[in-house]
C-alpha positions, 0 to 999 in steps of 0.5 A, spaced: 486 524 489 480 527 490 480 534 494 473 537 496 475 543 501 480 541 506 479 534 506 483 528 501 480 522 498 485 517 494 482 512 490 483 506 490 480 503 485 473 505 485 472 506 492 475 513 496 479 514 500 478 519 506 486 522 508 486 521 516 491 528 517 497 527 517 497 524 511 492 529 507 496 534 508 502 529 505 499 528 499 497 535 497 504 537 499 506 531 494 501 533 489 503 540 489 511 537 488 510 533 482 515 535 478 521 531 473 521 526 466 512 525 468 510 533 468 515 535 462 510 535 456 502 535 459 499 541 458 495 539 464 495 536 471 496 529 471 490 525 476 496 521 478 498 521 487 505 517 483 504 519 474 507 514 470 514 516 464 507 514 460 502 521 459 495 518 463 498 512 466 500 511 474 506 508 477 507 501 476 506 498 483 513 495 482 516 502 480 513 505 486 516 498 490 522 499 488 522 507 490 519 506 497 525 500 498 530 505 496 529 508 502 528 503 507 521 502 506 518 496 505 510 494 504 510 485 506 511 487 514 504 491 514 501 487 509 503 482 513 500 484 519 495 487 517 492 480 513 494 477 520 490 479 524 484 479 519 486 472 521 484 473 527 477 477 526 474 473 520 473 465 518 477 463 512 471 461 508 470 469 507 478 470 507 479 466 501 472 470 497 475 478 500 482 476 499 482 470 493 486 466 498 486 459 497 482 455 502 488 451 505 492 459 505 487 462 509 486 455 513 492 456 516 492 463 516 487 462 521 489 457 524 496 461 526 493 467 527 492 471 534 500 466 534 504 474 534 509 470 538 511 466 532 510 470 528 515 475 532 520 470 531 518 467 526 520 474 522 526 475 526 529 468 523 527 472 515 533 475 512 532 482 510 534 486 505 541 491 505 540 497 503 545 500 499 
C-alpha cells in the first residue's frame, strides 16, 4: 500500500490503484491492526496488506480466497460479472490479448455477452458452496 496524506493506493503489480472511501478507511484500519503470527519476530512494518506466513511474503491468493470464503465472500461472481461486462464492450480479439483468454473463450463471451437473463438463469442453476 502507498499512503500519501489522505489518499491510499493499493499496488497491484507495478500499477497503483487509488482506493476511494470507504475502502480507503478500511484498508488503513486493516494495516494498523496487523497482528498474529505474521507479525511476530519482525522489526519493521510489513509492506503487505495481507502478510503471509513467511517473512517478506504476501498471503497467497489461495489462502486469501479460503479466508474470504469462510466469511461468505466469493470472488467468482464479481469477477464473472466484470468479465461479462467487458465482453459487451470489447471485441474478442482485444479480450484475448488483454486477458490472455483463448480465442474460443473470448468469442463465446462476446457472443453471449449482454444476455443477462441467460446468465442469471445459469448462475441460479449452479450449485452454491455451503458455509459452515
